[in-house]
N, CA, C and O atoms as a Tinker XYZ file with bonds, in Angstrom:
   332  protein
     1  N     22.831000   24.881000  144.081000    73     2
     2  CA    23.866000   25.256000  145.008000    64     1     3
     3  C     25.106000   25.705000  144.262000    63     2     4     5
     4  O     25.488000   25.124000  143.247000    81     3
     5  N     25.705000   26.718000  144.769000    73     3     6
     6  CA    26.918000   27.241000  144.160000    64     5     7
     7  C     28.119000   26.431000  144.649000    63     6     8     9
     8  O     28.204000   26.045000  145.815000    81     7
     9  N     29.035000   26.190000  143.725000    73     7    10
    10  CA    30.244000   25.440000  144.086000    64     9    11
    11  C     31.185000   26.350000  144.865000    63    10    12    13
    12  O     31.401000   27.501000  144.485000    81    11
    13  N     31.743000   25.832000  145.953000    73    11    14
    14  CA    32.627000   26.628000  146.780000    64    13    15
    15  C     34.003000   26.692000  146.127000    63    14    16    17
    16  O     34.547000   25.673000  145.704000    81    15
    17  N     34.545000   27.872000  146.052000    73    15    18
    18  CA    35.852000   28.055000  145.438000    64    17    19
    19  C     36.943000   27.774000  146.464000    63    18    20    21
    20  O     36.844000   28.161000  147.628000    81    19
    21  N     37.990000   27.090000  145.998000    73    19    22
    22  CA    39.114000   26.777000  146.868000    64    21    23
    23  C     40.341000   27.456000  146.296000    63    22    24    25
    24  O     40.755000   27.178000  145.170000    81    23
    25  N     40.908000   28.332000  147.068000    73    23    26
    26  CA    42.028000   29.126000  146.608000    64    25    27
    27  C     43.298000   28.275000  146.417000    63    26    28    29
    28  O     44.146000   28.616000  145.592000    81    27
    29  N     43.432000   27.180000  147.167000    73    27    30
    30  CA    44.654000   26.389000  147.137000    64    29    31
    31  C     44.495000   25.058000  146.393000    63    30    32    33
    32  O     45.398000   24.224000  146.457000    81    31
    33  N     43.412000   24.835000  145.713000    73    31    34
    34  CA    43.131000   23.541000  145.091000    64    33    35
    35  C     44.158000   23.179000  144.021000    63    34    36    37
    36  O     44.495000   22.004000  143.876000    81    35
    37  N     44.653000   24.135000  143.287000    73    35    38
    38  CA    45.563000   23.837000  142.185000    64    37    39
    39  C     47.026000   24.064000  142.527000    63    38    40    41
    40  O     47.877000   23.972000  141.643000    81    39
    41  N     47.338000   24.351000  143.754000    73    39    42
    42  CA    48.715000   24.610000  144.144000    64    41    43
    43  C     49.414000   23.287000  144.478000    63    42    44    45
    44  O     49.103000   22.690000  145.508000    81    43
    45  N     50.357000   22.804000  143.635000    73    43    46
    46  CA    50.987000   21.499000  143.883000    64    45    47
    47  C     51.894000   21.471000  145.109000    63    46    48    49
    48  O     52.142000   20.405000  145.671000    81    47
    49  N     52.383000   22.620000  145.522000    73    47    50
    50  CA    53.270000   22.618000  146.689000    64    49    51
    51  C     52.505000   22.381000  147.980000    63    50    52    53
    52  O     53.104000   21.964000  148.971000    81    51
    53  N     51.222000   22.630000  148.001000    73    51    54
    54  CA    50.438000   22.466000  149.221000    64    53    55
    55  C     49.722000   21.122000  149.290000    63    54    56    57
    56  O     49.082000   20.833000  150.300000    81    55
    57  N     49.805000   20.303000  148.271000    73    55    58
    58  CA    49.146000   18.995000  148.288000    64    57    59
    59  C     49.940000   17.983000  149.102000    63    58    60    61
    60  O     49.357000   17.135000  149.778000    81    59
    61  N     51.239000   18.064000  149.042000    73    59    62
    62  CA    52.075000   17.092000  149.747000    64    61    63
    63  C     52.166000   17.466000  151.226000    63    62    64    65
    64  O     52.135000   18.639000  151.596000    81    63
    65  N     52.277000   16.436000  152.051000    73    63    66
    66  CA    52.394000   16.663000  153.491000    64    65    67
    67  C     53.568000   15.849000  154.017000    63    66    68    69
    68  O     53.925000   14.810000  153.463000    81    67
    69  N     54.160000   16.345000  155.100000    73    67    70
    70  CA    55.273000   15.610000  155.706000    64    69    71
    71  C     54.731000   14.611000  156.721000    63    70    72    73
    72  O     53.519000   14.426000  156.831000    81    71
    73  N     55.630000   13.966000  157.464000    73    71    74
    74  CA    55.216000   12.905000  158.388000    64    73    75
    75  C     54.387000   13.422000  159.555000    63    74    76    77
    76  O     53.681000   12.643000  160.196000    81    75
    77  N     54.455000   14.697000  159.842000    73    75    78
    78  CA    53.674000   15.279000  160.934000    64    77    79
    79  C     52.357000   15.876000  160.444000    63    78    80    81
    80  O     51.626000   16.493000  161.220000    81    79
    81  N     52.053000   15.694000  159.152000    73    79    82
    82  CA    50.800000   16.186000  158.601000    64    81    83
    83  C     50.835000   17.628000  158.150000    63    82    84    85
    84  O     49.804000   18.186000  157.775000    81    83
    85  N     51.997000   18.236000  158.180000    73    83    86
    86  CA    52.111000   19.632000  157.759000    64    85    87
    87  C     52.285000   19.696000  156.252000    63    86    88    89
    88  O     52.806000   18.764000  155.639000    81    87
    89  N     51.851000   20.793000  155.661000    73    87    90
    90  CA    52.089000   20.992000  154.238000    64    89    91
    91  C     53.584000   21.051000  153.978000    63    90    92    93
    92  O     54.344000   21.612000  154.767000    81    91
    93  N     53.999000   20.458000  152.848000    73    91    94
    94  CA    55.419000   20.437000  152.528000    64    93    95
    95  C     55.589000   20.402000  151.018000    63    94    96    97
    96  O     54.644000   20.143000  150.274000    81    95
    97  N     56.795000   20.665000  150.591000    73    95    98
    98  CA    57.087000   20.535000  149.167000    64    97    99
    99  C     57.116000   19.046000  148.830000    63    98   100   101
   100  O     57.314000   18.227000  149.728000    81    99
   101  N     56.930000   18.678000  147.590000    73    99   102
   102  CA    56.979000   17.251000  147.232000    64   101   103
   103  C     58.304000   16.595000  147.613000    63   102   104   105
   104  O     58.330000   15.433000  148.018000    81   103
   105  N     59.405000   17.340000  147.483000    73   103   106
   106  CA    60.710000   16.783000  147.841000    64   105   107
   107  C     60.790000   16.502000  149.343000    63   106   108   109
   108  O     61.268000   15.447000  149.761000    81   107
   109  N     60.322000   17.445000  150.140000    73   107   110
   110  CA    60.346000   17.279000  151.591000    64   109   111
   111  C     59.423000   16.131000  152.020000    63   110   112   113
   112  O     59.758000   15.366000  152.924000    81   111
   113  N     58.271000   16.017000  151.371000    73   111   114
   114  CA    57.339000   14.932000  151.687000    64   113   115
   115  C     57.961000   13.580000  151.351000    63   114   116   117
   116  O     57.841000   12.634000  152.129000    81   115
   117  N     58.628000   13.481000  150.194000    73   115   118
   118  CA    59.288000   12.220000  149.827000    64   117   119
   119  C     60.438000   11.916000  150.776000    63   118   120   121
   120  O     60.658000   10.757000  151.127000    81   119
   121  N     61.176000   12.943000  151.196000    73   119   122
   122  CA    62.284000   12.779000  152.144000    64   121   123
   123  C     61.764000   12.234000  153.467000    63   122   124   125
   124  O     62.321000   11.281000  154.012000    81   123
   125  N     60.698000   12.839000  153.983000    73   123   126
   126  CA    60.121000   12.373000  155.245000    64   125   127
   127  C     59.594000   10.944000  155.118000    63   126   128   129
   128  O     59.750000   10.135000  156.032000    81   127
   129  N     58.974000   10.644000  153.985000    73   127   130
   130  CA    58.454000    9.298000  153.760000    64   129   131
   131  C     59.592000    8.277000  153.719000    63   130   132   133
   132  O     59.461000    7.184000  154.269000    81   131
   133  N     60.701000    8.623000  153.077000    73   131   134
   134  CA    61.855000    7.717000  153.009000    64   133   135
   135  C     62.464000    7.512000  154.388000    63   134   136   137
   136  O     62.843000    6.393000  154.735000    81   135
   137  N     62.563000    8.571000  155.177000    73   135   138
   138  CA    63.108000    8.465000  156.535000    64   137   139
   139  C     62.224000    7.553000  157.376000    63   138   140   141
   140  O     62.736000    6.694000  158.093000    81   139
   141  N     60.914000    7.722000  157.303000    73   139   142
   142  CA    59.983000    6.900000  158.074000    64   141   143
   143  C     60.039000    5.439000  157.625000    63   142   144   145
   144  O     60.025000    4.531000  158.456000    81   143
   145  N     60.102000    5.215000  156.315000    73   143   146
   146  CA    60.188000    3.849000  155.801000    64   145   147
   147  C     61.496000    3.190000  156.245000    63   146   148   149
   148  O     61.507000    2.008000  156.591000    81   147
   149  N     62.586000    3.939000  156.237000    73   147   150
   150  CA    63.879000    3.426000  156.679000    64   149   151
   151  C     63.815000    3.022000  158.148000    63   150   152   153
   152  O     64.347000    1.979000  158.528000    81   151
   153  N     63.169000    3.839000  158.973000    73   151   154
   154  CA    63.029000    3.537000  160.390000    64   153   155
   155  C     62.230000    2.255000  160.597000    63   154   156   157
   156  O     62.603000    1.413000  161.413000    81   155
   157  N     61.130000    2.107000  159.857000    73   155   158
   158  CA    60.302000    0.909000  159.987000    64   157   159
   159  C     61.056000   -0.334000  159.512000    63   158   160   161
   160  O     60.942000   -1.396000  160.125000    81   159
   161  N     61.817000   -0.215000  158.438000    73   159   162
   162  CA    62.581000   -1.354000  157.941000    64   161   163
   163  C     63.676000   -1.759000  158.920000    63   162   164   165
   164  O     63.948000   -2.947000  159.092000    81   163
   165  N     64.301000   -0.782000  159.558000    73   163   166
   166  CA    65.319000   -1.100000  160.563000    64   165   167
   167  C     64.701000   -1.841000  161.751000    63   166   168   169
   168  O     65.316000   -2.761000  162.290000    81   167
   169  N     63.491000   -1.449000  162.162000    73   167   170
   170  CA    62.806000   -2.156000  163.243000    64   169   171
   171  C     62.484000   -3.593000  162.841000    63   170   172   173
   172  O     62.624000   -4.513000  163.648000    81   171
   173  N     62.053000   -3.787000  161.595000    73   171   174
   174  CA    61.770000   -5.142000  161.118000    64   173   175
   175  C     63.037000   -5.983000  161.059000    63   174   176   177
   176  O     63.017000   -7.165000  161.400000    81   175
   177  N     64.137000   -5.376000  160.627000    73   175   178
   178  CA    65.411000   -6.103000  160.585000    64   177   179
   179  C     65.792000   -6.563000  161.981000    63   178   180   181
   180  O     66.213000   -7.705000  162.165000    81   179
   181  N     65.649000   -5.691000  162.959000    73   179   182
   182  CA    65.999000   -6.049000  164.339000    64   181   183
   183  C     65.082000   -7.153000  164.865000    63   182   184   185
   184  O     65.533000   -8.060000  165.564000    81   183
   185  N     63.797000   -7.073000  164.527000    73   183   186
   186  CA    62.847000   -8.096000  164.962000    64   185   187
   187  C     63.216000   -9.459000  164.370000    63   186   188   189
   188  O     63.242000  -10.460000  165.085000    81   187
   189  N     63.501000   -9.496000  163.063000    73   187   190
   190  CA    63.853000  -10.764000  162.424000    64   189   191
   191  C     65.216000  -11.271000  162.883000    63   190   192   193
   192  O     65.423000  -12.481000  162.977000    81   191
   193  N     66.147000  -10.365000  163.169000    73   191   194
   194  CA    67.467000  -10.783000  163.651000    64   193   195
   195  C     67.337000  -11.453000  165.018000    63   194   196   197
   196  O     67.959000  -12.485000  165.270000    81   195
   197  N     66.535000  -10.868000  165.890000    73   195   198
   198  CA    66.339000  -11.461000  167.211000    64   197   199
   199  C     65.627000  -12.808000  167.119000    63   198   200   201
   200  O     65.960000  -13.733000  167.860000    81   199
   201  N     64.659000  -12.928000  166.226000    73   199   202
   202  CA    63.976000  -14.212000  166.039000    64   201   203
   203  C     64.948000  -15.255000  165.507000    63   202   204   205
   204  O     64.900000  -16.416000  165.913000    81   203
   205  N     65.829000  -14.845000  164.602000    73   203   206
   206  CA    66.826000  -15.760000  164.038000    64   205   207
   207  C     67.797000  -16.228000  165.118000    63   206   208   209
   208  O     68.138000  -17.409000  165.181000    81   207
   209  N     68.239000  -15.303000  165.965000    73   207   210
   210  CA    69.147000  -15.683000  167.043000    64   209   211
   211  C     68.480000  -16.648000  168.025000    63   210   212   213
   212  O     69.106000  -17.603000  168.483000    81   211
   213  N     67.220000  -16.397000  168.344000    73   211   214
   214  CA    66.504000  -17.284000  169.263000    64   213   215
   215  C     66.332000  -18.669000  168.643000    63   214   216   217
   216  O     66.486000  -19.680000  169.327000    81   215
   217  N     66.015000  -18.716000  167.355000    73   215   218
   218  CA    65.861000  -20.007000  166.684000    64   217   219
   219  C     67.196000  -20.737000  166.619000    63   218   220   221
   220  O     67.233000  -21.960000  166.752000    81   219
   221  N     68.283000  -20.018000  166.419000    73   219   222
   222  CA    69.605000  -20.641000  166.386000    64   221   223
   223  C     69.985000  -21.243000  167.720000    63   222   224   225
   224  O     70.552000  -22.334000  167.773000    81   223
   225  N     69.678000  -20.545000  168.795000    73   223   226
   226  CA    69.970000  -21.071000  170.130000    64   225   227
   227  C     69.147000  -22.323000  170.407000    63   226   228   229
   228  O     69.662000  -23.300000  170.951000    81   227
   229  N     67.871000  -22.297000  170.035000    73   227   230
   230  CA    67.026000  -23.469000  170.246000    64   229   231
   231  C     67.515000  -24.643000  169.409000    63   230   232   233
   232  O     67.546000  -25.783000  169.873000    81   231
   233  N     67.895000  -24.351000  168.178000    73   231   234
   234  CA    68.377000  -25.406000  167.286000    64   233   235
   235  C     69.640000  -26.059000  167.837000    63   234   236   237
   236  O     69.757000  -27.284000  167.803000    81   235
   237  N     70.575000  -25.281000  168.337000    73   235   238
   238  CA    71.806000  -25.852000  168.881000    64   237   239
   239  C     71.522000  -26.660000  170.149000    63   238   240   241
   240  O     72.172000  -27.677000  170.389000    81   239
   241  N     70.549000  -26.214000  170.967000    73   239   242
   242  CA    70.174000  -26.965000  172.166000    64   241   243
   243  C     69.652000  -28.340000  171.790000    63   242   244   245
   244  O     70.078000  -29.351000  172.348000    81   243
   245  N     68.715000  -28.372000  170.828000    73   243   246
   246  CA    68.141000  -29.653000  170.423000    64   245   247
   247  C     69.151000  -30.519000  169.669000    63   246   248   249
   248  O     69.089000  -31.746000  169.744000    81   247
   249  N     70.064000  -29.902000  168.955000    73   247   250
   250  CA    71.107000  -30.662000  168.264000    64   249   251
   251  C     72.008000  -31.376000  169.275000    63   250   252   253
   252  O     72.342000  -32.546000  169.092000    81   251
   253  N     72.402000  -30.673000  170.339000    73   251   254
   254  CA    73.212000  -31.306000  171.386000    64   253   255
   255  C     72.447000  -32.436000  172.071000    63   254   256   257
   256  O     73.024000  -33.480000  172.376000    81   255
   257  N     71.151000  -32.233000  172.313000    73   255   258
   258  CA    70.339000  -33.284000  172.926000    64   257   259
   259  C     70.231000  -34.493000  172.008000    63   258   260   261
   260  O     70.250000  -35.629000  172.481000    81   259
   261  N     70.119000  -34.268000  170.716000    73   259   262
   262  CA    70.044000  -35.361000  169.749000    64   261   263
   263  C     71.345000  -36.152000  169.711000    63   262   264   265
   264  O     71.317000  -37.383000  169.675000    81   263
   265  N     72.467000  -35.474000  169.718000    73   263   266
   266  CA    73.767000  -36.157000  169.709000    64   265   267
   267  C     73.924000  -37.001000  170.973000    63   266   268   269
   268  O     74.414000  -38.128000  170.915000    81   267
   269  N     73.512000  -36.459000  172.100000    73   267   270
   270  CA    73.595000  -37.194000  173.360000    64   269   271
   271  C     72.709000  -38.437000  173.317000    63   270   272   273
   272  O     73.134000  -39.505000  173.759000    81   271
   273  N     71.498000  -38.323000  172.798000    73   271   274
   274  CA    70.582000  -39.462000  172.701000    64   273   275
   275  C     71.139000  -40.529000  171.755000    63   274   276   277
   276  O     71.012000  -41.723000  172.025000    81   275
   277  N     71.754000  -40.102000  170.645000    73   275   278
   278  CA    72.346000  -41.056000  169.705000    64   277   279
   279  C     73.497000  -41.810000  170.345000    63   278   280   281
   280  O     73.647000  -43.014000  170.134000    81   279
   281  N     74.317000  -41.108000  171.132000    73   279   282
   282  CA    75.434000  -41.772000  171.824000    64   281   283
   283  C     74.913000  -42.806000  172.827000    63   282   284   285
   284  O     75.446000  -43.913000  172.917000    81   283
   285  N     73.872000  -42.440000  173.577000    73   283   286
   286  CA    73.288000  -43.373000  174.533000    64   285   287
   287  C     72.708000  -44.594000  173.820000    63   286   288   289
   288  O     72.850000  -45.718000  174.300000    81   287
   289  N     72.062000  -44.380000  172.686000    73   287   290
   290  CA    71.503000  -45.473000  171.902000    64   289   291
   291  C     72.606000  -46.400000  171.398000    63   290   292   293
   292  O     72.459000  -47.622000  171.415000    81   291
   293  N     73.708000  -45.806000  170.950000    73   291   294
   294  CA    74.843000  -46.597000  170.472000    64   293   295
   295  C     75.403000  -47.465000  171.606000    63   294   296   297
   296  O     75.708000  -48.640000  171.400000    81   295
   297  N     75.533000  -46.891000  172.787000    73   295   298
   298  CA    76.035000  -47.661000  173.943000    64   297   299
   299  C     75.074000  -48.808000  174.293000    63   298   300   301
   300  O     75.518000  -49.920000  174.582000    81   299
   301  N     73.767000  -48.541000  174.268000    73   299   302
   302  CA    72.791000  -49.596000  174.568000    64   301   303
   303  C     72.853000  -50.708000  173.541000    63   302   304   305
   304  O     72.752000  -51.881000  173.902000    81   303
   305  N     73.017000  -50.373000  172.268000    73   303   306
   306  CA    73.127000  -51.395000  171.225000    64   305   307
   307  C     74.386000  -52.238000  171.410000    63   306   308   309
   308  O     74.363000  -53.454000  171.219000    81   307
   309  N     75.494000  -51.577000  171.786000    73   307   310
   310  CA    76.724000  -52.324000  171.999000    64   309   311
   311  C     76.592000  -53.269000  173.189000    63   310   312   313
   312  O     77.094000  -54.392000  173.137000    81   311
   313  N     75.924000  -52.836000  174.267000    73   311   314
   314  CA    75.693000  -53.699000  175.423000    64   313   315
   315  C     74.795000  -54.879000  175.046000    63   314   316   317
   316  O     75.027000  -56.009000  175.474000    81   315
   317  N     73.766000  -54.600000  174.238000    73   315   318
   318  CA    72.841000  -55.663000  173.838000    64   317   319
   319  C     73.552000  -56.663000  172.917000    63   318   320   321
   320  O     73.272000  -57.860000  172.984000    81   319
   321  N     74.456000  -56.196000  172.069000    73   319   322
   322  CA    75.178000  -57.085000  171.156000    64   321   323
   323  C     76.195000  -57.941000  171.911000    63   322   324   325
   324  O     76.492000  -59.059000  171.489000    81   323
   325  N     76.715000  -57.445000  172.989000    73   323   326
   326  CA    77.713000  -58.206000  173.751000    64   325   327
   327  C     77.076000  -59.272000  174.635000    63   326   328   329
   328  O     77.770000  -60.181000  175.089000    81   327
   329  N     75.789000  -59.184000  174.886000    73   327   330
   330  CA    75.104000  -60.173000  175.724000    64   329   331
   331  C     74.890000  -61.392000  174.926000    63   330   332
   332  O     74.327000  -62.366000  175.425000    81   331
């Protein structure tokens, strides 16, 4: 079998592709890749920020409940000691 010749096989400008799959220069391909990576990282930052805020709210809720329980325990101990 004869090997098929490819006219564009050695052209470095046509090897790189942008985010939409189109042929692009290496610089344009790297630019698109950086833009896409930046977008994904910003989404991850927002996801982790929201998780952190939710955990902080839960932590403060349980902290207030713990302080209230400790105060009630202290009052019960004082009543028991006075008997």
